[in-house]
C-alpha positions, 0 to 999 in steps of 0.5 A: 831167173827161171826157165819157161818151156814153150809149147806152140800149138798149130793144128793140134800139134806141138810145132815151132816156126822160124821167124814166125813164118807159118811156111817154115814149121817143124812138128816136134810132138803129136800131143801138146798136152803130154808135152806140157805135162812133161816139161812141168814134171821136169821142173818147169814152174810155168809153161808158155802156151802159144795158140798159133792158129788163134794168132791168125784167126783172132780167137782161141783155137785150143780150148780142149788142149788148155782144159786138159793141161790145166786139169793135169795140174800144169801152171801155164800162160797162154797167148794167141788170139786173145782179142776180147774180155770174153776170151780173157775171162774164159781163160782165167776161169779155166785156170790159166795163170796168165793171159798174154795179149799181143795184137789186141793190146796194141790195137785196142788200149781200152781193152788192155786197160779193162783187162788189167783192171779186171785181172790185176797181176794176170795180164801180160803183154807180148811185144814181138819186134822186128828190128825194133818195130812192133809185129802184129797178127802172128808176125804177119804185119810189122808196124812202124811203132817203136817197141820200147815206147810201146813197152812204156805204154803197156806198163802205164796201162797196168800190164803185169809183165812183158814177154819180149820176142825178137822176131829175127832171132826166133827159131834161128838158133843163133842166140837172143838179141841181148841188146834189144831185150835189155833195152825194153827191160830197162825202159820199164819197171815191170818184169820182162820175159826174154824170148827168141833165139836161145840156142845154148846154155851160154845164151841162158848165161848171157841173159842172166848177166843182164838179169838186173835190168829186169829180166826174170824169165827166159822162154825156150822152145826149139833148143829144148826140142832139138835136145841142145841141152836139157831143161834141168841144165837150163834151170841150173844155168840160170841159177834157179 
């Protein structure tokens, strides 16, 4: 199991939202590129980049930052605003390790299959859920679709992994939704990245306990920025 630090970008800044609410934003760093480089230098094998402006706009809004992050030698995965093959192709060609499809994977399964065929092993689906229901468009829309059922669908479509985020846990610093994350992981055979709510090293250890269900990565954002623990401590806690 490994730790994946998050760099959420909005308006050119490194920020964090509470439960996906754009009105509850904390700015943690002025330079998201420098922040990504710092996490990599401290031991992160890959950094999770979220284009928050892109998630709302439906297009990539962080081209310049991504170019600089890749040029600095930081392996990264990117999500937010990826709606078409042109964007997927541009990200992969730019050197991004993984492209994370969210809203588009739900609304356009044909696009999802096209992307997974074109870039096997490089296409990830982000499933964001609130009370078990899939959330879309930067969590501005909550559907009636069941997250576990959707997980099975994206696996069948060829996704390489799932990033599962519990919206009610995200940014709350109250612990992850272990039960919901485990349910998604057990429903599929592809690996699952846990995201949302990590607030302590005990939370990391709790997810490690259910690693056998298929969870092999943990995304951590706010807790690292608030210095609840260091990246090195989190890496040690997950056994890496």
